MIMAR-772633 format. One line per 8 residues: number of its first residue (from 1); their letters; for each residue x, y, z of N, C-alpha, C. Coordinates in nm, 3 decimals, padded with zeros to 5 digits, m for minus. Layout:
N
NUM	A	X,Y,Z,X,Y,Z,X,Y,Z | ...
REM end
This chain:
62
1	MQSAKQDV	05.723,m01.499,03.716,05.735,m01.399,03.611,05.595,m01.369,03.556 | 05.563,m01.241,03.550,05.432,m01.199,03.502,05.429,m01.195,03.350 | 05.310,m01.214,03.296,05.291,m01.200,03.152,05.287,m01.051,03.118 | 05.298,m01.020,02.990,05.291,m00.881,02.946,05.157,m00.820,02.986 | 05.051,m00.897,02.972,04.918,m00.847,03.007,04.911,m00.813,03.156 | 04.968,m00.898,03.239,04.969,m00.873,03.384,05.052,m00.749,03.416 | 05.166,m00.733,03.348,05.249,m00.614,03.368,05.172,m00.487,03.335 | 05.097,m00.489,03.225,05.019,m00.372,03.184,04.907,m00.345,03.284
9	ETMLQHLP	04.840,m00.450,03.328,04.733,m00.431,03.427,04.788,m00.369,03.556 | 04.904,m00.416,03.600,04.966,m00.360,03.721,05.003,m00.214,03.699 | 05.060,m00.185,03.583,05.098,m00.048,03.552,04.975,00.043,03.553 | 04.868,00.000,03.489,04.746,00.081,03.482,04.687,00.107,03.620 | 04.697,00.010,03.708,04.645,00.027,03.843,04.721,00.135,03.920 | 04.849,00.154,03.885,04.931,00.250,03.957,04.932,00.390,03.895 | 04.877,00.404,03.775,04.872,00.536,03.711,04.753,00.615,03.765 | 04.766,00.746,03.770,04.653,00.831,03.814,04.534,00.816,03.719
17	EDSTYEDI	04.415,00.841,03.770,04.293,00.829,03.692,04.290,00.925,03.573 | 04.358,01.038,03.585,04.355,01.136,03.477,04.469,01.117,03.376 | 04.530,00.999,03.373,04.638,00.971,03.278,04.586,00.979,03.135 | 04.668,01.034,03.048,04.632,01.044,02.906,04.683,00.922,02.832 | 04.640,00.908,02.707,04.692,00.800,02.623,04.843,00.815,02.608 | 04.888,00.938,02.599,05.032,00.964,02.586,05.107,00.918,02.712 | 05.051,00.943,02.828,05.112,00.896,02.954,05.124,00.743,02.953 | 05.017,00.679,02.912,05.014,00.532,02.911,05.116,00.478,02.811
25	QYHLYVLE	05.123,00.539,02.693,05.220,00.496,02.592,05.363,00.512,02.644 | 05.390,00.623,02.711,05.523,00.646,02.765,05.559,00.539,02.868 | 05.467,00.508,02.957,05.494,00.407,03.059,05.511,00.269,02.997 | 05.436,00.238,02.892,05.455,00.111,02.822,05.595,00.105,02.758 | 05.636,00.218,02.700,05.769,00.228,02.639,05.878,00.201,02.744 | 05.864,00.265,02.860,05.963,00.247,02.967,05.965,00.102,03.015 | 05.847,00.042,03.035,05.841,m00.098,03.077,05.913,m00.189,02.978 | 05.892,m00.166,02.849,05.957,m00.248,02.747,06.108,m00.230,02.750
33	KIKRGRDD	06.156,m00.107,02.765,06.300,m00.083,02.770,06.363,m00.151,02.891 | 06.294,m00.147,03.005,06.345,m00.214,03.125,06.351,m00.363,03.103 | 06.245,m00.420,03.043,06.242,m00.564,03.015,06.358,m00.604,02.924 | 06.379,m00.527,02.817,06.488,m00.558,02.725,06.624,m00.549,02.794 | 06.641,m00.448,02.879,06.766,m00.435,02.953,06.791,m00.552,03.045 | 06.687,m00.595,03.115,06.701,m00.711,03.204,06.732,m00.838,03.125 | 06.667,m00.853,03.009,06.696,m00.968,02.923,06.841,m00.965,02.875 | 06.888,m00.846,02.837,07.028,m00.833,02.792,07.124,m00.874,02.903
41	IANGRNCS	07.100,m00.827,03.023,07.186,m00.861,03.136,07.183,m01.011,03.162 | 07.064,m01.069,03.161,07.050,m01.213,03.187,07.122,m01.297,03.082 | 07.134,m01.241,02.960,07.199,m01.315,02.851,07.342,m01.269,02.826 | 07.398,m01.195,02.921,07.538,m01.156,02.912,07.568,m01.046,02.812 | 07.466,m00.975,02.767,07.487,m00.866,02.671,07.496,m00.734,02.746 | 07.604,m00.718,02.819,07.627,m00.595,02.894,07.777,m00.571,02.902 | 07.815,m00.455,02.954,07.956,m00.423,02.967,07.980,m00.360,03.104 | 08.106,m00.356,03.142,08.143,m00.298,03.271,08.135,m00.145,03.263
49	HEEAKERL	08.142,m00.083,03.379,08.141,00.063,03.386,08.258,00.121,03.307 | 08.373,00.059,03.322,08.493,00.108,03.251,08.477,00.094,03.100 | 08.420,m00.018,03.054,08.397,m00.036,02.910,08.299,00.069,02.858 | 08.197,00.097,02.936,08.098,00.198,02.895,08.164,00.335,02.885 | 08.246,00.370,02.983,08.316,00.499,02.979,08.405,00.508,02.855 | 08.475,00.399,02.824,08.563,00.399,02.707,08.482,00.418,02.578 | 08.370,00.347,02.566,08.286,00.361,02.447,08.230,00.502,02.435 | 08.183,00.557,02.546,08.124,00.692,02.542,08.229,00.799,02.514
57	SKWLNL	08.351,00.776,02.561,08.455,00.878,02.540,08.480,00.899,02.391 | 08.461,00.797,02.310,08.478,00.811,02.166,08.371,00.903,02.107 | 08.250,00.895,02.161,08.139,00.978,02.112,08.149,01.120,02.167 | 08.195,01.131,02.291,08.198,01.261,02.357,08.331,01.333,02.343 | 08.424,01.271,02.274,08.557,01.327,02.254,08.626,01.363,02.384 | 08.622,01.271,02.480,08.688,01.295,02.609,08.830,01.244,02.609
REM end
C-alpha cells in the first residue's frame, strides 16, 4: 500500500506537463474519493445494487 505522498507523486507523473492547479486539485479530489470508497467497501459500508436502486427510487420518484 502506497502512502499519500507516493500516490500524489505517481499521479503527478501521469499528468500532462501543461496541467493547471485546477487540474491537479481535481485529480487529488478524485483520488481521495476513490480511497474513501475502497475503505468503505473494505469495512462493509456498502449496499447491493438492489438496495441502491431502492434508495435512489425514493429520491427520483420512480
